[in-house]
Structure formats: C-alpha cells, structure tokens
C-alpha positions in Angstrom: 76.0 6.0 14.9 73.6 9.4 13.2 70.8 9.9 13.6 68.0 8.4 11.6 67.0 10.3 8.4 63.8 11.6 8.1 61.1 10.7 5.3 58.9 11.7 3.5 55.3 12.8 4.5 52.8 9.9 3.3 49.5 11.0 2.8 47.1 7.9 3.3 43.3 7.7 3.3 43.3 11.6 2.7 45.1 12.5 6.0 49.2 13.4 6.4 51.1 11.2 8.2 54.7 12.7 9.6 57.5 10.9 8.7 58.8 7.8 10.8 62.7 7.1 11.6 64.1 4.6 9.2 67.1 3.1 10.3 69.8 1.5 8.0 68.3 -1.7 8.6 66.2 -0.4 6.2 68.1 0.7 3.5 67.1 -2.5 1.0 63.6 -0.9 0.9 64.9 2.0 0.1 66.8 0.3 -2.9 63.4 -1.4 -4.1 61.5 2.4 -4.4 63.7 2.1 -7.7 61.2 -1.2 -8.8 58.2 0.2 -8.6 57.4 0.0 -11.9 57.3 -4.2 -11.7 54.0 -3.5 -9.4 51.4 -5.4 -11.0 48.3 -2.6 -11.1 45.7 -5.0 -9.6 47.4 -5.0 -6.6 45.5 -2.8 -3.8 45.8 -2.4 -0.3 42.1 -1.7 2.1 44.2 0.7 5.3 41.0 0.9 7.1 40.8 -2.9 7.5 44.5 -3.8 7.4 45.2 -4.9 12.1 48.2 -2.7 13.8 50.5 -4.9 12.6 49.9 -3.6 9.3 49.4 0.4 10.1 53.1 -0.5 11.6 54.3 -1.7 8.3 52.4 1.2 6.5 54.8 3.8 8.8 57.2 1.3 8.1 57.1 1.4 4.1 55.5 2.8 1.7 52.7 1.9 -0.9 54.8 0.6 -3.8 57.4 -1.1 -1.3 54.1 -3.3 0.2 52.5 -3.5 -3.1 56.0 -4.9 -4.7 55.9 -7.7 -2.6 52.9 -8.7 -2.3 53.2 -9.4 -6.3 55.8 -11.0 -5.9 54.8 -13.2 -3.3 51.6 -13.8 -5.5 53.2 -14.9 -8.5 56.6 -17.4 -7.1 56.1 -20.1 -7.7 55.9 -22.8 -4.4 59.2 -24.5 -5.0 61.4 -21.8 -5.6 62.6 -19.3 -2.9 61.8 -15.3 -2.7 66.6 -14.8 -2.6 66.0 -16.7 -5.8 63.2 -15.5 -7.4 64.7 -11.9 -7.2 68.0 -13.0 -8.7 65.7 -14.2 -11.8 64.0 -10.5 -12.5 67.7 -9.3 -12.9 68.2 -12.0 -15.6 64.9 -11.4 -17.0 65.3 -7.3 -17.0 66.5 -6.3 -20.8 67.5 -2.7 -21.5 66.2 -2.5 -24.9 62.9 -3.0 -23.1 60.2 -0.6 -21.1 60.2 -0.6 -17.4 56.8 -1.7 -17.9 57.5 -4.9 -19.2 60.4 -5.9 -16.9 58.6 -9.5 -15.7 59.6 -12.8 -14.8 59.1 -15.2 -18.0 57.7 -18.6 -16.8 59.4 -20.3 -19.7 62.7 -18.5 -19.8 62.3 -19.6 -15.8 62.1 -23.3 -15.8 65.1 -22.9 -19.1 67.1 -21.9 -16.5 66.1 -24.2 -13.3 66.3 -27.3 -16.1 69.6 -26.2 -17.3 71.4 -26.1 -13.9 69.8 -29.2 -12.7 71.2 -31.1 -15.5 74.5 -29.4 -14.8 74.0 -30.3 -11.7 73.3 -34.2 -12.2 76.1 -34.8 -14.7 78.5 -33.4 -11.8 77.1 -35.8 -9.4 77.6 -38.9 -12.1 81.5 -37.5 -12.8 81.8 -37.3 -8.6 80.0 -41.2 -8.8 82.3 -42.5 -10.9 85.3 -41.5 -9.6 84.3 -43.0 -6.2 83.8 -46.2 -8.0 87.0 -45.4 -9.2 88.7 -45.4 -6.0 85.8 -47.5 -4.5 87.9 -50.4 -6.8 91.5 -48.8 -6.0 90.9 -49.5 -2.0 90.2 -53.1 -2.6 93.7 -54.1 -2.6 96.2 -57.0 -0.6 96.9 -54.1 2.2 93.3 -53.5 2.9 92.2 -57.2 3.5 95.3 -57.4 5.4 93.4 -55.7 7.8 90.3 -58.0 7.7 90.5 -59.8 10.6 90.3 -56.4 13.1 86.4 -56.3 11.5 85.2 -60.1 12.6 83.5 -58.9 15.9 81.4 -56.4 14.0 80.0 -59.2 12.0 81.2 -58.1 8.5 82.1 -60.9 7.4 82.0 -59.3 3.3 85.6 -57.7 3.4 86.8 -60.2 5.8 85.7 -63.1 3.2 88.1 -62.0 0.2 90.8 -62.3 1.8 92.1 -66.4 2.1 93.4 -66.4 5.6 90.8 -67.5 7.9 89.1 -65.6 10.7 90.5 -66.2 14.2 88.8 -65.6 17.1 91.4 -63.0 19.0 90.5 -60.3 20.8 91.7 -56.7 19.5 94.2 -54.5 20.8 93.2 -51.8 22.4 94.5 -49.4 18.8 92.9 -52.0 17.1 89.5 -51.3 18.8 90.0 -47.3 18.3 90.5 -48.2 14.6 87.5 -50.1 14.0 85.0 -47.4 15.9 86.8 -44.7 13.8 85.8 -46.6 11.0 82.0 -47.7 12.4 82.2 -43.7 12.7 82.3 -43.2 9.2 79.5 -42.8 7.0 80.5 -40.0 4.2 81.4 -39.7 0.8 85.3 -39.9 0.7 88.1 -37.3 0.6 88.8 -36.2 -2.8 92.6 -35.5 -1.5 92.6 -39.0 0.4 93.1 -41.7 -2.0 93.8 -44.3 0.1 91.7 -42.7 3.0 90.0 -44.2 6.0 86.8 -43.2 4.8 86.6 -44.1 1.4 87.5 -47.9 3.5 85.2 -47.9 5.8 82.3 -47.2 2.7 84.5 -50.4 0.9 83.4 -52.6 4.1 80.2 -52.4 3.4 79.9 -52.3 -0.3 79.1 -56.2 -0.1 76.5 -55.7 2.5 74.7 -53.1 0.1 75.1 -54.7 -3.0 73.5 -57.9 -1.1 70.5 -55.8 0.5 69.9 -54.1 -2.9 70.1 -57.1 -5.2 66.9 -58.2 -2.1 65.2 -55.4 -2.7 65.1 -54.8 -6.4 63.7 -58.0 -6.9 61.5 -58.5 -4.5 60.1 -55.0 -5.5 59.4 -57.0 -9.0 57.9 -59.8 -7.5 55.8 -57.9 -6.0 54.8 -55.9 -8.6 53.7 -59.4 -11.2 50.8 -59.0 -9.8 49.9 -55.6 -12.1 52.6 -55.9 -14.4 52.2 -60.4 -15.3 53.5 -60.0 -18.7 55.7 -63.2 -19.3 58.7 -61.6 -20.5 58.6 -59.1 -17.1 59.0 -62.7 -15.8 61.8 -63.8 -18.1 63.8 -60.2 -16.8 62.9 -61.2 -12.9 65.2 -64.6 -13.6 68.1 -62.4 -15.5 68.0 -60.2 -12.7 68.2 -63.7 -9.9 70.7 -64.9 -11.7 73.1 -61.7 -11.4 73.0 -61.3 -8.3 74.2 -65.1 -7.4 76.9 -64.4 -10.0 77.8 -61.2 -8.1 77.1 -62.0 -4.6 78.0 -65.9 -3.9 81.5 -65.2 -5.1 82.3 -62.3 -2.2 82.1 -65.0 0.6 83.3 -68.1 -0.7 85.1 -68.2 2.1 82.0 -68.2 4.4 82.0 -71.4 7.4 78.8 -72.7 8.8 79.8 -71.0 11.8 79.3 -67.5 10.5 75.8 -68.2 9.5 74.2 -65.9 12.0 76.6 -63.1 10.5 74.2 -59.8 9.6 75.8 -60.6 5.8 74.8 -64.3 5.9 71.8 -63.6 7.0 70.9 -61.2 4.2 72.3 -63.6 1.8 69.6 -66.5 2.9 66.7 -64.1 2.4 68.1 -63.5 -1.3 68.6 -67.2 -1.6 65.0 -67.2 -0.3 62.9 -64.3 -2.4 64.8 -65.5 -5.5 63.0 -69.3 -4.7 59.8 -67.0 -4.7 60.5 -65.2 -7.3 60.2 -67.8 -9.8 57.6 -70.1 -8.2 55.8 -67.1 -9.2 57.2 -67.0 -12.4 56.0 -70.4 -13.2 52.5 -69.5 -11.4 51.8 -66.5 -14.2 53.4 -68.3 -17.2 50.9 -71.1 -16.4 47.9 -68.4 -15.8 49.2 -66.8 -19.1 49.2 -70.7 -21.0 45.8 -71.4 -20.5 44.5 -69.1 -23.7 45.8 -69.4 -26.9 47.2 -65.9 -26.6 48.9 -66.8 -24.0 50.6 -69.4 -24.6 51.8 -67.8 -28.3 52.6 -65.2 -25.5 54.9 -67.8 -23.4 56.4 -69.1 -26.2 57.7 -65.5 -27.6 58.6 -64.7 -24.3 61.1 -68.0 -23.8 60.3 -68.1 -20.4 60.9 -72.0 -20.2 64.9 -71.6 -22.1 65.1 -68.7 -19.0 64.2 -71.3 -16.3 66.8 -74.3 -17.4 69.1 -71.7 -18.4 68.8 -70.7 -14.9 69.8 -74.3 -13.9 72.4 -74.3 -16.1 74.0 -71.5 -15.2 73.8 -71.6 -11.5 75.4 -75.5 -11.5 77.9 -74.0 -13.4 78.5 -71.7 -10.7 78.5 -73.9 -8.3 81.5 -76.2 -10.2 83.6 -72.9 -10.0 83.1 -72.5 -6.6 84.1 -76.1 -6.1 87.2 -75.7 -7.6 88.2 -72.2 -6.3 86.9 -73.6 -2.7 89.3 -76.7 -3.4 92.3 -75.1 -3.8 92.0 -72.0 -0.8 95.2 -72.2 0.9 94.2 -72.4 4.8 96.0 -72.9 7.7 96.4 -76.1 9.6 96.0 -75.9 13.4 99.7 -76.9 14.6 101.5 -74.5 11.6 100.8 -70.9 10.1 102.4 -71.1 7.4 102.5 -74.7 5.2 99.7 -74.3 3.1 97.2 -77.6 3.2 93.8 -77.8 1.2 90.5 -77.5 2.4 88.3 -80.5 3.6 85.1 -80.5 3.4 84.9 -82.0 7.1 86.9 -78.4 8.5 83.1 -76.6 8.9 80.8 -76.6 5.2 81.4 -74.0 2.8 78.7 -71.8 3.0 78.3 -70.7 -0.8 78.0 -74.3 -2.0 75.8 -75.4 0.2 73.6 -72.2 -0.8 73.8 -72.9 -4.5 72.6 -76.5 -3.7 69.4 -75.3 -1.5 68.4 -72.9 -4.1 68.0 -75.8 -6.3 67.0 -77.8 -4.5 64.0 -75.3 -2.6 63.0 -74.2 -6.7 61.8 -78.0 -6.9 60.4 -78.5 -4.4 58.2 -75.1 -3.7 56.7 -74.7 -7.4 53.2 -76.2 -7.8 53.9 -79.1 -9.7 50.7 -80.2 -11.9 51.1 -83.4 -13.7 48.5 -82.9 -16.4 50.4 -79.4 -17.3 52.0 -79.6 -21.1 54.2 -76.2 -19.6 55.1 -77.7 -16.3 55.7 -80.6 -18.3 58.5 -78.8 -20.6 59.7 -76.6 -17.5 60.7 -79.7 -15.6 61.8 -82.4 -18.2 64.1 -79.3 -19.4 65.4 -78.5 -15.5 65.9 -82.6 -15.4 67.4 -82.8 -18.6 70.1 -80.2 -17.2 70.7 -81.9 -13.8 71.2 -85.6 -15.7 73.9 -83.5 -18.5 75.8 -81.6 -15.5 75.4 -84.8 -13.4 77.1 -87.0 -16.2 79.6 -85.1 -17.5 80.9 -85.4 -13.6 80.8 -89.1 -14.1 82.9 -88.7 -16.8 85.6 -87.0 -15.8 85.6 -89.5 -12.9 85.9 -92.6 -15.0 87.7 -91.3 -18.1 89.1 -88.2 -16.7 87.7 -86.1 -19.5 84.4 -84.9 -20.7 83.6 -87.2 -23.4 80.8 -86.4 -24.6 81.7 -83.2 -25.7 84.4 -84.5 -28.1 83.7 -84.4 -31.9 85.8 -87.2 -32.6 84.2 -90.0 -34.2 83.0 -92.4 -31.0 83.3 -89.6 -28.8 86.3 -91.8 -27.6 89.1 -88.9 -26.7 88.9 -85.2 -27.2 92.3 -84.3 -27.8 92.3 -82.3 -24.7 94.5 -82.5 -21.6 93.1 -85.0 -19.4 91.5 -83.4 -16.1 93.0 -83.9 -12.3 90.5 -83.3 -9.9 92.0 -83.1 -6.6 90.0 -85.6 -3.6 88.6 -82.3 -2.5 87.1 -81.1 -5.5 85.3 -84.7 -6.0 83.6 -84.8 -2.7 82.2 -81.3 -2.7 80.7 -81.4 -6.2 79.2 -85.5 -5.7 78.3 -84.3 -2.6 76.2 -81.4 -3.7 74.9 -82.6 -7.2 74.1 -86.2 -6.0 72.1 -84.7 -3.6 70.4 -82.4 -6.1 69.9 -85.2 -8.3 68.1 -87.2 -5.2 65.8 -84.3 -5.0 65.0 -83.8 -8.8 64.1 -87.7 -9.1 61.6 -87.8 -5.7 60.2 -84.7 -6.8 59.3 -86.7 -10.7 58.4 -89.8 -9.2 55.7 -87.7 -6.6 54.2 -85.2 -8.7 55.1 -85.6 -12.0 54.7 -88.9 -12.7 51.9 -89.9 -15.0 49.2 -92.9 -14.5 50.8 -94.9 -12.4 50.9 -98.0 -15.3 54.3 -100.8 -15.4 54.7 -99.5 -19.2 54.7 -95.6 -18.3 57.3 -96.0 -15.5 59.5 -98.4 -17.5 59.5 -95.7 -20.4 60.1 -92.3 -18.2 63.2 -94.9 -16.5 64.7 -96.3 -19.7 64.2 -92.0 -21.1 66.3 -91.0 -17.9 68.7 -93.5 -17.9 69.4 -93.1 -21.6 69.5 -89.4 -20.9 72.5 -90.1 -18.6 73.8 -92.3 -20.5 74.1 -90.5 -23.8 76.0 -86.9 -21.5 78.8 -89.8 -20.3 79.3 -91.0 -23.3 78.0 -89.2 -26.0 75.5 -91.8 -27.6 74.4 -95.2 -26.3 76.0 -97.3 -24.8 76.4 -99.9 -28.0 78.5 -97.2 -29.7 81.2 -98.2 -27.1 81.0 -102.5 -27.7 83.4 -104.2 -28.8 81.4 -106.7 -31.4 81.5 -110.2 -31.4 83.8 -112.1 -33.4 82.7 -114.2 -35.6 83.6 -118.0 -35.7 85.1 -119.9 -38.8 83.3 -122.7 -39.9 84.5 -125.2 -42.5 83.6 -125.2 -45.6 81.9 -129.0 -45.9 81.8 -129.9 -50.2 82.4 -133.5 -50.6 84.5 -132.5 -54.0 87.1 -130.3 -52.6 88.6 -132.8 -50.0 91.1 -134.2 -52.4 92.3 -131.3 -52.9 94.7 -128.8 -51.1 93.1 -126.1 -49.4 93.0 -123.1 -50.8 94.7 -123.9 -53.4 93.6 -122.8 -57.8 92.2 -125.5 -57.9 89.8 -125.9 -55.2 89.2 -122.4 -55.4 87.2 -122.9 -58.3 86.1 -125.5 -58.0 84.3 -124.5 -54.5 83.1 -121.6 -56.3 81.3 -123.5 -59.0 80.0 -125.7 -56.7 78.4 -123.2 -54.3 77.1 -121.9 -57.2 75.8 -124.9 -58.6 77.5 -124.4 -62.1 76.8 -127.7 -64.7 78.5 -128.1 -67.1 76.2 -129.2 -70.2 73.3 -126.4 -68.7 76.5 -123.5 -69.1 77.4 -124.5 -72.7 73.8 -124.3 -73.6 73.2 -120.7 -71.8 76.7 -119.3 -73.6 75.1 -121.1 -76.6 71.6 -119.5 -76.7 73.0 -116.1 -75.2 75.3 -116.1 -78.2 73.3 -116.6 -80.6 70.9 -113.7 -79.8 73.3 -111.3 -79.8 74.6 -113.0 -83.0 70.8 -112.6 -84.1 
C-alpha cells in the first residue's frame, strides 16, 4: 500500500497544525469537499470547547466537511436515512442553478416519496391478486386427496372439503416428514412454483384464517358501537355477520360432533357466539334510539327491523341448503369402502346445521325482550313469522310434495312445478332442527312477549299464529280448500201441479204463475191500466 498522502496545513484558532496522514478509506471525505456550497452559513464549530473526540475528528476532516455533515443532519427528516437523503441532493441539483441554491426542496422530496410509495403499493396489490388466483388453483381434487394426512394437526378446514370421512390411522414416516415440512412453510409462495408446497400449506390454513378474520372484525365493530351507536352501523354489522355465516359454514359441512375440539371448530363456535352478541347489542342500541321521536325516525330509515328479520330468513335458507347438501354427501360404510351410502343423522351429528340452529335459538333467548316495547314487538313478530313461514313450507312439501303457497294459480292447488322428492335424511334433518327452533320461539313468545294473561288476548295470539301457519301451508285459509256443501233438492209443494206432468210445459207455466201469485182478473186490469197510461 502506498504511503499516506499529506494533508494541507489547517489554521485553527490562529495556530498552524501539521497535516495528518489520510488513508484511502477517507476518499469519500475528499469528494465531499466539492459540495461545500451546500453548507449552511449559520453552522459554526466551537473548537475550544470540543471534547478530545472532536479534536481527533478535526484533525482528520476539515471544518467545511464537518459543517456539511451537521447541516445535513439538521435538515434531514427523521423518516429517511442519511444515504437516501444524500441521494436527494443529486435529484435536486439543476445545472442551470448556481451552486448556492443546491438545496433539497421539501415539497419535491415528499412528492417523490409519495410517488415511490404509490408504485410500491400497486406492485403489492398486483402480487396479492396473483397469489389469490394461484391459491384458488391450488384447491384442486389432488389437494383434497391428501387431506387425510393432516387430520392429526387439528386443521379440519381442508379435510372437510373432501367428501371422504376422516380416518384415524397412523401416518407413515414419509407422510410425517411431509407434514413437518408443511408446518414450517409460512412464507409467500414462489412465483415459479405453480403448485408448490408453500402455496399448498397456505391453502390449508386459509379457511381457519378466514374464520378468525371474521371473528376479529365482528368483535371490533361490536365494541365500537358504544362510540358509534348509529342504527346504520348496526345494519352493517348484521350484514357482516351474514357474510361470515355464508362464507364460513359451507367450508366445514362434513364436520361431525367428534371433531368439535379441533381449533377450527372452536374458533367457529366463538364466531357464532360473537354473532349472537352483536345481534343483542344491535337490539339494545335500537331500543335506546327508539325512545325519542328523532330516534324512531332513524330506526325506521335504517331498516334495522328488516335487517334483523332478513338475517333470520337467509340463515334458515342456509340451514335448508346445508340439510340438502348433507343428506346427499356420500360416506363409506364400515363393511365396504367403495359403495356410497346416504349419511344418517345418527352417524355423528352434523355440526354446521347444529351451529345454525343454536345460533338462531341463542339470538331469541339472549335478547332482553320487553313486553310493552313496540320495537321489540315488531322485531319478534317478524322473526316468528319467518320461522312459521319456513315451517309451513316444510309441512307443505311433506303433504303435497310441493310448495303450495308459492303457486300463483287460483286456489294455490298446484304450482305446475315438478313434485319434490325429499330424501328421508333431508326430511329428518330439517324436521329435527326447524321444529326445535319453532318450539323455542313459541316458548320465548309465551314467556317474554305475551301481554296481559287474559283469556281473550291469549286466544287472539294463538289464532294469529295458527292462521299464519295455515296460510303458509296452503296459500290461504282452510275454507279455500273446503268442498262446498251439496244443496239437497226439496220437492215443490203446489197442489195445483199434482195433476200435471212434472217439468212439462203446462207444469212450468202453472208453477211460475202460482209462485208469483198471478191472478187472471188482476192481471187484465193491470195490463189494461198500463196500456191506457201509455196511450193517454
């Protein structure tokens, strides 16, 4: 290495100091001397009061260099590094300007920062979209076929996508290694790996993440209702709870009661409980608003009553769909592994249908219903009417094999649609859970929503419930299907007609004249009088 170059003599405090050897490592400091025009003139260095470290720096660097560093540190924003800030000098220097104006413009600086962040955000969003598409492609039958290997990890989300039941069999050593490899994969999928193991592992945890996300969002919004108690916020919360049900429950349609203690199902149970609490909070907040005239108008405009009742309707429809899907799912019998047989209710309780039923029952039981509150009366009557509507539809399908009330033909006798063929399992599932919901609704109505226990009022409420169910079953009152009574023929008792042939011409004329008691003399006078009146 060549000898160090000699530095020029510096004059500090009127005293000459010899030059100090500067190695090649300080070449950057030499380059910085050319930027002395950027130094702020107000930056001064008090050498006499400087500690020994500063004296050492002064011996290595010039006063102008140190002043340059201090001015940069003073002007540099806290959110940016020194390296990035120095790069901004190159961007801000313009050839047509003098060297004294070579400073970083704060407006231009933050503008470039914003533009770079926008470009980065667009790239990330594009990346997320590509990952989501690849994640959908990963959900293939080939992925579902290997779902049994992950049962012991208590992640039933992917396993439940397969129509095959879980089997409690020990994993082979190779499969155990593969499972450990999946457990350690929590990174973003590789772009070149279309069906890579990293994307596969991400898909296996997608359903559980979705349930946990809905649980967190609903919990956060419900807690924020105390600060933002607008009825519109309650309506949005109810809509979000329905999205959680419609998106999460179908993912776990295969889950039986034996899988209740897995982490996915526990999280799903917490989600159902949180939805019950959010409906209770929405009713309580709407009740507070309903106490004032302005609040009643807000409740009316927000359609909170419709939202609560519509949630019941859509959830019961979802339960109906789950019953149909569950009844059609093939399983393997104990003696054969090839012949599919229909799932039975006794072969493990279908957890998702039970979750829906318990969710609706929990909403009915946990709301503090007030007998004399008109808002509570409207909400509960709407919920009960929807339950009766679905019950009547079920009975109509059992009796007539069609939804009679949906027919627009006269009398609602036949809608012209193909007859419904309910499988035994479907009928059992619907009957078991829907009847349970109806029983609980009637119990809540009797205990909490009944008015004064007078006999007449109780009869009136009972008739209203009965008529609602009847109208849903047959599309109208029972009298609409009643066959009219046949009118018995009574013989005409007129003595003057006995000698005449019954229903003959003479009999007919004589019968009519006798019925209207027409007299020959009186008739002549009446005709003559009327004729005279006309002529005259």
